[in-house]
N, C-alpha and C positions, 0 to 999 in steps of 0.2 A: 504494500500500500504506500510505502514511503518512497515514491518515485521522485526524481528531481523536480518534475513539473508540479507535483502535489506540494512538495516542500517550499517551492518558490511561491505557490499560491497562498500557503499559510503565511509566509513572510509578507506578502502583499496585503493580506487580510489584517495583519497586525500593524499595518501602516508603513511598512518599508517601501520606499519609492524606488530605490536603486537596487535592483535585484540581480544585475549582471554578475557582480562579484560573488554573490551567494551561489548562483547557478554554477559558476566556474569552480568555486571551492568544493561544492558537492561533487561535481563531475571529476575533479582531480583528487577526490578522497581526502581532502585536507582535514576533515573532521573525524576520520576513522580512529585515530589514537584517543581522542577525547571521548568518543562514543564507547570505545572498548573499555577505557578506564572507568567510565560511569557505570557501564554494565557490570564490570567486575566488582566495583564498590557496592552496588546494589545486591549482587549475589552474595558477597561476603557478609552483608548485613541481614541476610535471610529473606530478601525480597525476591519473590518468585512469581508475582502476579501484580496486575494493576487493577484496582487500587490496593496499596498496602500502606498501613500506618505503623510507625514505630512509637509505641507508647511506653515510656519509662523503661526502655530496654526490651520490651516484648513486641515481636513482630506480629501484626494482626491483619487479617483480611476482613475489612469492615462489612463486607457483604456476606460473610460466612455466618456470623452470629452477632446480630445487632446488640442484644442485651449484654453479651460479654464485652463487646467494644465499649458500650456505654459505661459499664462497671469499671473497666480499666482506666478510662478517661477520668471518671469520678475519683477513683483511688489515687491516680497520679496528680490530680489537681486539688485533692482534699475537699471536693464539693459533694460529699455523700449526703 
C-alpha cells in the first residue's frame, strides 16, 4: 500500500507543497535505514501490531481488551 505515489499524496494532504525531493528520497531508498531502525525499536519494545500502547512498561493492544486497557491506564495515572 505504501507506494511512492501514495506517500507523496499523504505529504500533499499534510500541506507539503514541494514534493519532488520527497519523491526522489523515496525512490532512492534514503529512508530505509531510519525505517529499519524504527521497526527494530518497535519490535524490541514488544510492538507487534497497530495500534499498540505502552502503559507503564506493559505493552497493550487496546482493541484486545478495553477494560484491561482502561484499568492499566487508571493504575498508571492513579485515577482509580
